[in-house]
N, CA, C and O atoms as a GROMACS GRO file, in nm:
protein
  456
    1MET      N    1   8.011  14.934  11.913
    1MET     CA    2   7.928  14.883  11.924
    1MET      C    3   7.936  14.812  11.731
    1MET      O    4   7.940  14.886  11.633
    2MET      N    5   7.934  14.665  11.726
    2MET     CA    6   7.936  14.643  11.597
    2MET      C    7   7.737  14.604  11.526
    2MET      O    8   7.652  14.542  11.590
    3PRO      N    9   7.722  14.650  11.421
    3PRO     CA   10   7.592  14.628  11.376
    3PRO      C   11   7.569  14.436  11.358
    3PRO      O   12   7.656  14.351  11.338
    4ASP      N   13   7.446  14.422  11.372
    4ASP     CA   14   7.414  14.284  11.415
    4ASP      C   15   7.455  14.190  11.322
    4ASP      O   16   7.480  14.074  11.355
    5SER      N   17   7.467  14.238  11.191
    5SER     CA   18   7.524  14.164  11.094
    5SER      C   19   7.679  14.116  11.112
    5SER      O   20   7.714  13.999  11.098
    6GLU      N   21   7.767  14.221  11.145
    6GLU     CA   22   7.915  14.186  11.179
    6GLU      C   23   7.916  14.102  11.268
    6GLU      O   24   7.980  13.997  11.266
    7ALA      N   25   7.833  14.148  11.366
    7ALA     CA   26   7.861  14.042  11.492
    7ALA      C   27   7.851  13.867  11.474
    7ALA      O   28   7.910  13.766  11.515
    8GLN      N   29   7.730  13.906  11.382
    8GLN     CA   30   7.663  13.775  11.336
    8GLN      C   31   7.782  13.673  11.273
    8GLN      O   32   7.816  13.564  11.317
    9LEU      N   33   7.833  13.745  11.157
    9LEU     CA   34   7.946  13.728  11.108
    9LEU      C   35   8.036  13.656  11.160
    9LEU      O   36   8.047  13.535  11.142
   10MET      N   37   8.136  13.753  11.259
   10MET     CA   38   8.219  13.675  11.357
   10MET      C   39   8.176  13.581  11.439
   10MET      O   40   8.271  13.515  11.481
   11ARG      N   41   8.068  13.545  11.482
   11ARG     CA   42   8.018  13.447  11.534
   11ARG      C   43   8.048  13.359  11.448
   11ARG      O   44   8.145  13.293  11.485
   12PHE      N   45   7.993  13.316  11.313
   12PHE     CA   46   7.984  13.261  11.214
   12PHE      C   47   8.092  13.174  11.213
   12PHE      O   48   8.087  13.054  11.242
   13ALA      N   49   8.222  13.256  11.168
   13ALA     CA   50   8.342  13.249  11.147
   13ALA      C   51   8.408  13.212  11.279
   13ALA      O   52   8.502  13.135  11.262
   14ASP      N   53   8.390  13.236  11.374
   14ASP     CA   54   8.459  13.140  11.516
   14ASP      C   55   8.385  13.040  11.502
   14ASP      O   56   8.472  12.952  11.497
   15MET      N   57   8.262  12.973  11.488
   15MET     CA   58   8.226  12.872  11.483
   15MET      C   59   8.319  12.779  11.368
   15MET      O   60   8.394  12.685  11.397
   16LEU      N   61   8.292  12.831  11.241
   16LEU     CA   62   8.327  12.730  11.160
   16LEU      C   63   8.533  12.735  11.171
   16LEU      O   64   8.606  12.652  11.115
   17SER      N   65   8.578  12.847  11.252
   17SER     CA   66   8.675  12.798  11.249
   17SER      C   67   8.748  12.659  11.378
   17SER      O   68   8.853  12.594  11.378
   18ALA      N   69   8.628  12.664  11.474
   18ALA     CA   70   8.614  12.547  11.608
   18ALA      C   71   8.597  12.425  11.540
   18ALA      O   72   8.640  12.327  11.601
   19MET      N   73   8.536  12.399  11.407
   19MET     CA   74   8.501  12.350  11.357
   19MET      C   75   8.645  12.272  11.283
   19MET      O   76   8.672  12.152  11.285
   20GLY      N   77   8.700  12.350  11.240
   20GLY     CA   78   8.818  12.339  11.113
   20GLY      C   79   8.909  12.246  11.174
   20GLY      O   80   9.016  12.258  11.114
   21THR      N   81   8.917  12.172  11.248
   21THR     CA   82   8.978  12.037  11.291
   21THR      C   83   8.956  11.941  11.259
   21THR      O   84   8.836  11.947  11.234
   22GLU      N   85   8.997  11.824  11.234
   22GLU     CA   86   8.957  11.679  11.169
   22GLU      C   87   8.897  11.606  11.295
   22GLU      O   88   8.799  11.533  11.278
   23PRO      N   89   8.954  11.623  11.432
   23PRO     CA   90   8.914  11.600  11.559
   23PRO      C   91   8.786  11.639  11.620
   23PRO      O   92   8.707  11.565  11.678
   24ARG      N   93   8.773  11.814  11.591
   24ARG     CA   94   8.640  11.834  11.603
   24ARG      C   95   8.518  11.824  11.510
   24ARG      O   96   8.406  11.847  11.555
   25LEU      N   97   8.537  11.794  11.395
   25LEU     CA   98   8.460  11.777  11.320
   25LEU      C   99   8.413  11.639  11.345
   25LEU      O  100   8.291  11.627  11.359
   26ARG      N  101   8.491  11.526  11.354
   26ARG     CA  102   8.430  11.401  11.433
   26ARG      C  103   8.368  11.417  11.529
   26ARG      O  104   8.292  11.327  11.565
   27ILE      N  105   8.376  11.500  11.582
   27ILE     CA  106   8.292  11.471  11.755
   27ILE      C  107   8.147  11.550  11.718
   27ILE      O  108   8.043  11.516  11.775
   28VAL      N  109   8.149  11.649  11.626
   28VAL     CA  110   8.023  11.691  11.624
   28VAL      C  111   7.969  11.609  11.533
   28VAL      O  112   7.858  11.578  11.575
   29ARG      N  113   7.987  11.569  11.451
   29ARG     CA  114   7.938  11.463  11.339
   29ARG      C  115   7.930  11.359  11.442
   29ARG      O  116   7.807  11.348  11.433
   30LEU      N  117   7.954  11.291  11.513
   30LEU     CA  118   7.935  11.179  11.618
   30LEU      C  119   7.819  11.236  11.722
   30LEU      O  120   7.721  11.171  11.760
   31LEU      N  121   7.851  11.369  11.760
   31LEU     CA  122   7.710  11.436  11.858
   31LEU      C  123   7.628  11.421  11.758
   31LEU      O  124   7.548  11.343  11.810
   32LEU      N  125   7.583  11.442  11.631
   32LEU     CA  126   7.498  11.492  11.541
   32LEU      C  127   7.428  11.340  11.556
   32LEU      O  128   7.313  11.330  11.600
   33SER      N  129   7.494  11.242  11.521
   33SER     CA  130   7.453  11.143  11.549
   33SER      C  131   7.404  11.040  11.689
   33SER      O  132   7.360  10.926  11.704
   34ALA      N  133   7.424  11.103  11.737
   34ALA     CA  134   7.350  11.072  11.889
   34ALA      C  135   7.266  11.178  11.936
   34ALA      O  136   7.271  11.203  12.056
   35HIS      N  137   7.175  11.258  11.848
   35HIS     CA  138   7.095  11.363  11.897
   35HIS      C  139   6.999  11.279  11.938
   35HIS      O  140   7.004  11.165  11.892
   36PRO      N  141   6.899  11.311  12.025
   36PRO     CA  142   6.912  11.396  12.084
   36PRO      C  143   6.949  11.373  12.245
   36PRO      O  144   6.939  11.466  12.325
   37THR      N  145   6.981  11.273  12.275
   37THR     CA  146   7.076  11.229  12.408
   37THR      C  147   7.187  11.275  12.435
   37THR      O  148   7.220  11.316  12.546
   38GLY      N  149   7.278  11.271  12.304
   38GLY     CA  150   7.430  11.336  12.334
   38GLY      C  151   7.502  11.205  12.369
   38GLY      O  152   7.458  11.101  12.318
   39MET      N  153   7.623  11.198  12.461
   39MET     CA  154   7.690  11.085  12.468
   39MET      C  155   7.788  11.141  12.607
   39MET      O  156   7.796  11.263  12.621
   40VAL      N  157   7.855  11.058  12.699
   40VAL     CA  158   7.933  11.114  12.779
   40VAL      C  159   8.084  11.100  12.735
   40VAL      O  160   8.120  11.013  12.656
   41VAL      N  161   8.164  11.185  12.788
   41VAL     CA  162   8.317  11.194  12.754
   41VAL      C  163   8.348  11.040  12.727
   41VAL      O  164   8.413  11.020  12.625
   42GLY      N  165   8.320  10.951  12.788
   42GLY     CA  166   8.404  10.819  12.805
   42GLY      C  167   8.380  10.777  12.673
   42GLY      O  168   8.467  10.724  12.603
   43GLU      N  169   8.242  10.802  12.630
   43GLU     CA  170   8.188  10.707  12.518
   43GLU      C  171   8.233  10.775  12.372
   43GLU      O  172   8.229  10.726  12.259
   44ILE      N  173   8.286  10.925  12.422
   44ILE     CA  174   8.297  10.980  12.272
   44ILE      C  175   8.448  10.929  12.231
   44ILE      O  176   8.488  10.876  12.127
   45GLY      N  177   8.525  10.970  12.368
   45GLY     CA  178   8.662  10.918  12.322
   45GLY      C  179   8.655  10.755  12.312
   45GLY      O  180   8.738  10.726  12.226
   46SER      N  181   8.617  10.681  12.343
   46SER     CA  182   8.616  10.525  12.301
   46SER      C  183   8.586  10.485  12.164
   46SER      O  184   8.638  10.392  12.101
   47GLU      N  185   8.464  10.593  12.112
   47GLU     CA  186   8.410  10.600  11.980
   47GLU      C  187   8.530  10.624  11.851
   47GLU      O  188   8.560  10.560  11.750
   48LEU      N  189   8.582  10.760  11.918
   48LEU     CA  190   8.631  10.822  11.835
   48LEU      C  191   8.843  10.781  11.827
   48LEU      O  192   8.930  10.802  11.743
   49GLY      N  193   8.840  10.721  11.952
   49GLY     CA  194   8.968  10.703  11.987
   49GLY      C  195   9.065  10.810  12.010
   49GLY      O  196   9.168  10.828  11.945
   50ILE      N  197   9.025  10.875  12.102
   50ILE     CA  198   9.117  11.024  12.145
   50ILE      C  199   9.115  11.011  12.288
   50ILE      O  200   9.022  10.975  12.361
   51THR      N  201   9.222  11.043  12.315
   51THR     CA  202   9.258  11.020  12.485
   51THR      C  203   9.148  11.125  12.547
   51THR      O  204   9.057  11.180  12.485
   52SER      N  205   9.178  11.137  12.676
   52SER     CA  206   9.062  11.223  12.767
   52SER      C  207   9.127  11.347  12.774
   52SER      O  208   9.044  11.438  12.768
   53SER      N  209   9.256  11.390  12.784
   53SER     CA  210   9.318  11.527  12.777
   53SER      C  211   9.290  11.604  12.632
   53SER      O  212   9.250  11.720  12.623
   54THR      N  213   9.314  11.534  12.542
   54THR     CA  214   9.290  11.583  12.396
   54THR      C  215   9.152  11.622  12.399
   54THR      O  216   9.120  11.740  12.387
   55LEU      N  217   9.071  11.531  12.415
   55LEU     CA  218   8.906  11.517  12.415
   55LEU      C  219   8.887  11.625  12.444
   55LEU      O  220   8.847  11.713  12.367
   56SER      N  221   8.919  11.640  12.589
   56SER     CA  222   8.849  11.766  12.699
   56SER      C  223   8.901  11.905  12.629
   56SER      O  224   8.837  12.002  12.671
   57HIS      N  225   8.994  11.935  12.540
   57HIS     CA  226   9.035  12.003  12.508
   57HIS      C  227   8.952  12.072  12.395
   57HIS      O  228   8.912  12.188  12.388
   58HIS      N  229   8.933  11.939  12.284
   58HIS     CA  230   8.867  11.963  12.143
   58HIS      C  231   8.710  12.006  12.253
   58HIS      O  232   8.666  12.120  12.239
   59LEU      N  233   8.653  11.931  12.334
   59LEU     CA  234   8.521  11.966  12.338
   59LEU      C  235   8.484  12.107  12.426
   59LEU      O  236   8.374  12.161  12.438
   60GLU      N  237   8.604  12.145  12.480
   60GLU     CA  238   8.635  12.275  12.545
   60GLU      C  239   8.600  12.393  12.460
   60GLU      O  240   8.508  12.468  12.493
   61LYS      N  241   8.668  12.410  12.355
   61LYS     CA  242   8.658  12.474  12.253
   61LYS      C  243   8.542  12.469  12.140
   61LYS      O  244   8.502  12.573  12.087
   62LEU      N  245   8.487  12.333  12.104
   62LEU     CA  246   8.348  12.329  12.084
   62LEU      C  247   8.214  12.406  12.165
   62LEU      O  248   8.109  12.446  12.113
   63LYS      N  249   8.255  12.412  12.313
   63LYS     CA  250   8.137  12.466  12.400
   63LYS      C  251   8.176  12.629  12.394
   63LYS      O  252   8.089  12.716  12.385
   64ASN      N  253   8.283  12.652  12.399
   64ASN     CA  254   8.294  12.801  12.412
   64ASN      C  255   8.235  12.861  12.254
   64ASN      O  256   8.186  12.973  12.246
   65GLU      N  257   8.247  12.779  12.144
   65GLU     CA  258   8.193  12.855  12.010
   65GLU      C  259   8.040  12.833  12.034
   65GLU      O  260   7.970  12.895  11.954
   66GLY      N  261   7.965  12.753  12.134
   66GLY     CA  262   7.819  12.704  12.129
   66GLY      C  263   7.801  12.633  12.022
   66GLY      O  264   7.702  12.653  11.952
   67LEU      N  265   7.884  12.549  11.994
   67LEU     CA  266   7.838  12.406  11.902
   67LEU      C  267   7.792  12.259  11.997
   67LEU      O  268   7.720  12.168  11.955
   68VAL      N  269   7.838  12.267  12.096
   68VAL     CA  270   7.776  12.160  12.169
   68VAL      C  271   7.722  12.229  12.310
   68VAL      O  272   7.755  12.344  12.340
   69THR      N  273   7.653  12.162  12.377
   69THR     CA  274   7.611  12.219  12.525
   69THR      C  275   7.645  12.069  12.603
   69THR      O  276   7.658  11.964  12.541
   70VAL      N  277   7.656  12.082  12.747
   70VAL     CA  278   7.710  11.999  12.809
   70VAL      C  279   7.618  11.994  12.949
   70VAL      O  280   7.600  12.097  13.014
   71LYS      N  281   7.560  11.860  12.990
   71LYS     CA  282   7.489  11.853  13.106
   71LYS      C  283   7.600  11.761  13.211
   71LYS      O  284   7.666  11.664  13.174
   72ARG      N  285   7.598  11.823  13.349
   72ARG     CA  286   7.659  11.745  13.443
   72ARG      C  287   7.518  11.613  13.506
   72ARG      O  288   7.404  11.620  13.552
   73GLU      N  289   7.627  11.493  13.467
   73GLU     CA  290   7.501  11.360  13.536
   73GLU      C  291   7.607  11.295  13.618
   73GLU      O  292   7.697  11.219  13.581
   74GLY      N  293   7.572  11.351  13.763
   74GLY     CA  294   7.672  11.316  13.881
   74GLY      C  295   7.819  11.311  13.850
   74GLY      O  296   7.872  11.420  13.867
   75VAL      N  297   7.907  11.207  13.805
   75VAL     CA  298   8.022  11.220  13.797
   75VAL      C  299   8.072  11.257  13.633
   75VAL      O  300   8.183  11.297  13.598
   76PHE      N  301   7.946  11.229  13.546
   76PHE     CA  302   7.978  11.231  13.411
   76PHE      C  303   7.951  11.381  13.377
   76PHE      O  304   7.909  11.471  13.450
   77LEU      N  305   7.992  11.383  13.225
   77LEU     CA  306   7.979  11.512  13.146
   77LEU      C  307   7.891  11.437  13.019
   77LEU      O  308   7.935  11.338  12.959
   78ARG      N  309   7.769  11.498  12.992
   78ARG     CA  310   7.730  11.426  12.896
   78ARG      C  311   7.722  11.552  12.791
   78ARG      O  312   7.673  11.658  12.831
   79TYR      N  313   7.772  11.542  12.654
   79TYR     CA  314   7.781  11.678  12.553
   79TYR      C  315   7.674  11.638  12.449
   79TYR      O  316   7.665  11.523  12.406
   80MET      N  317   7.591  11.743  12.410
   80MET     CA  318   7.504  11.711  12.274
   80MET      C  319   7.534  11.821  12.178
   80MET      O  320   7.593  11.922  12.216
   81ALA      N  321   7.497  11.805  12.059
   81ALA     CA  322   7.539  11.886  11.979
   81ALA      C  323   7.429  11.996  12.000
   81ALA      O  324   7.326  11.969  12.061
   82ASN      N  325   7.450  12.111  11.951
   82ASN     CA  326   7.410  12.230  11.964
   82ASN      C  327   7.323  12.248  11.834
   82ASN      O  328   7.362  12.332  11.754
   83HIS      N  329   7.190  12.168  11.802
   83HIS     CA  330   7.127  12.189  11.689
   83HIS      C  331   7.124  12.312  11.628
   83HIS      O  332   7.163  12.335  11.513
   84GLN      N  333   7.057  12.421  11.738
   84GLN     CA  334   7.002  12.517  11.710
   84GLN      C  335   7.153  12.606  11.657
   84GLN      O  336   7.154  12.636  11.537
   85ALA      N  337   7.220  12.629  11.701
   85ALA     CA  338   7.366  12.706  11.647
   85ALA      C  339   7.406  12.634  11.484
   85ALA      O  340   7.448  12.699  11.388
   86LEU      N  341   7.379  12.481  11.488
   86LEU     CA  342   7.453  12.482  11.396
   86LEU      C  343   7.318  12.500  11.243
   86LEU      O  344   7.339  12.520  11.123
   87GLN      N  345   7.195  12.484  11.315
   87GLN     CA  346   7.146  12.520  11.220
   87GLN      C  347   7.086  12.662  11.171
   87GLN      O  348   7.016  12.674  11.071
   88GLU      N  349   7.122  12.762  11.250
   88GLU     CA  350   7.176  12.889  11.200
   88GLU      C  351   7.286  12.924  11.133
   88GLU      O  352   7.278  13.014  11.049
   89LEU      N  353   7.420  12.853  11.161
   89LEU     CA  354   7.514  12.830  11.066
   89LEU      C  355   7.469  12.752  10.927
   89LEU      O  356   7.523  12.802  10.828
   90LEU      N  357   7.428  12.700  10.914
   90LEU     CA  358   7.366  12.627  10.761
   90LEU      C  359   7.262  12.720  10.710
   90LEU      O  360   7.268  12.744  10.589
   91ALA      N  361   7.200  12.758  10.756
   91ALA     CA  362   7.121  12.868  10.744
   91ALA      C  363   7.198  12.994  10.674
   91ALA      O  364   7.158  13.033  10.564
   92PHE      N  365   7.308  13.055  10.739
   92PHE     CA  366   7.374  13.161  10.679
   92PHE      C  367   7.432  13.110  10.568
   92PHE      O  368   7.436  13.190  10.475
   93LEU      N  369   7.490  12.978  10.543
   93LEU     CA  370   7.606  12.940  10.447
   93LEU      C  371   7.461  12.932  10.339
   93LEU      O  372   7.474  12.980  10.226
   94TYR      N  373   7.358  12.885  10.369
   94TYR     CA  374   7.264  12.851  10.256
   94TYR      C  375   7.231  12.966  10.198
   94TYR      O  376   7.283  13.000  10.092
   95ALA      N  377   7.137  13.046  10.265
   95ALA     CA  378   7.144  13.216  10.214
   95ALA      C  379   7.256  13.269  10.120
   95ALA      O  380   7.223  13.295  10.004
   96GLU      N  381   7.362  13.283  10.150
   96GLU     CA  382   7.484  13.323  10.079
   96GLU      C  383   7.470  13.265   9.941
   96GLU      O  384   7.423  13.321   9.842
   97CYS      N  385   7.525  13.124   9.953
   97CYS     CA  386   7.556  13.064   9.834
   97CYS      C  387   7.433  13.001   9.714
   97CYS      O  388   7.455  12.977   9.595
   98CYS      N  389   7.295  12.985   9.795
   98CYS     CA  390   7.211  12.945   9.727
   98CYS      C  391   7.098  13.022   9.688
   98CYS      O  392   7.034  12.992   9.588
   99THR      N  393   7.062  13.148   9.778
   99THR     CA  394   6.930  13.226   9.787
   99THR      C  395   6.990  13.386   9.720
   99THR      O  396   6.930  13.445   9.630
  100ARG      N  397   7.069  13.418   9.760
  100ARG     CA  398   7.110  13.589   9.760
  100ARG      C  399   7.192  13.566   9.615
  100ARG      O  400   7.156  13.633   9.518
  101ASN      N  401   7.304  13.471   9.600
  101ASN     CA  402   7.388  13.483   9.474
  101ASN      C  403   7.335  13.354   9.400
  101ASN      O  404   7.338  13.378   9.279
  102GLN      N  405   7.298  13.256   9.419
  102GLN     CA  406   7.268  13.127   9.363
  102GLN      C  407   7.351  13.049   9.299
  102GLN      O  408   7.327  12.974   9.205
  103VAL      N  409   7.450  13.070   9.354
  103VAL     CA  410   7.619  13.036   9.329
  103VAL      C  411   7.599  12.853   9.295
  103VAL      O  412   7.628  12.777   9.202
  104VAL      N  413   7.528  12.839   9.438
  104VAL     CA  414   7.496  12.662   9.424
  104VAL      C  415   7.353  12.676   9.371
  104VAL      O  416   7.298  12.785   9.390
  105GLU      N  417   7.273  12.558   9.294
  105GLU     CA  418   7.193  12.511   9.308
  105GLU      C  419   7.089  12.458   9.403
  105GLU      O  420   7.097  12.339   9.434
  106PRO      N  421   6.993  12.531   9.454
  106PRO     CA  422   6.959  12.439   9.605
  106PRO      C  423   6.926  12.302   9.595
  106PRO      O  424   6.939  12.218   9.685
  107GLU      N  425   6.870  12.279   9.455
  107GLU     CA  426   6.844  12.110   9.418
  107GLU      C  427   6.969  12.051   9.410
  107GLU      O  428   6.958  11.931   9.436
  108LYS      N  429   7.078  12.084   9.387
  108LYS     CA  430   7.215  12.027   9.401
  108LYS      C  431   7.292  11.992   9.540
  108LYS      O  432   7.399  11.933   9.543
  109ILE      N  433   7.207  12.046   9.675
  109ILE     CA  434   7.256  12.016   9.805
  109ILE      C  435   7.214  11.892   9.810
  109ILE      O  436   7.107  11.862   9.756
  110THR      N  437   7.279  11.812   9.866
  110THR     CA  438   7.266  11.647   9.892
  110THR      C  439   7.326  11.618  10.057
  110THR      O  440   7.380  11.689  10.142
  111CYS      N  441   7.299  11.522  10.052
  111CYS     CA  442   7.370  11.495  10.185
  111CYS      C  443   7.432  11.376  10.207
  111CYS      O  444   7.377  11.266  10.216
  112CYS      N  445   7.592  11.410  10.219
  112CYS     CA  446   7.672  11.328  10.230
  112CYS      C  447   7.690  11.222  10.070
  112CYS      O  448   7.690  11.099  10.067
  113GLY      N  449   7.700  11.289   9.988
  113GLY     CA  450   7.708  11.276   9.836
  113GLY      C  451   7.589  11.199   9.757
  113GLY      O  452   7.602  11.188   9.635
  114ARG      N  453   7.474  11.146   9.823
  114ARG     CA  454   7.334  11.117   9.820
  114ARG      C  455   7.274  11.184   9.673
  114ARG      O  456   7.155  11.173   9.644
   0.00000   0.00000   0.00000
């Protein structure tokens, strides 16, 4: 059995890997902008110009890594960003770069170049 920190490290690595493609990062960003209601698959595909089969593949990967959640609404699937999982990932990165090693000054962290 792996220590918690090793299991956590592997989980975060898998999460980063899942977001490591441009379409998946765009999906996560879009779902974050639609928080808390999320979006149905057709809306995501239309907004990002991704075909249904390709989108399904990307959403499945993000779901498997816990980055998005899905809820069935009749014949539709509504996806939402898993803000708790993303918060844990960001906290891990923040602790490593800004608290423990102070490689990056916390005051220098801003969103989107602001």
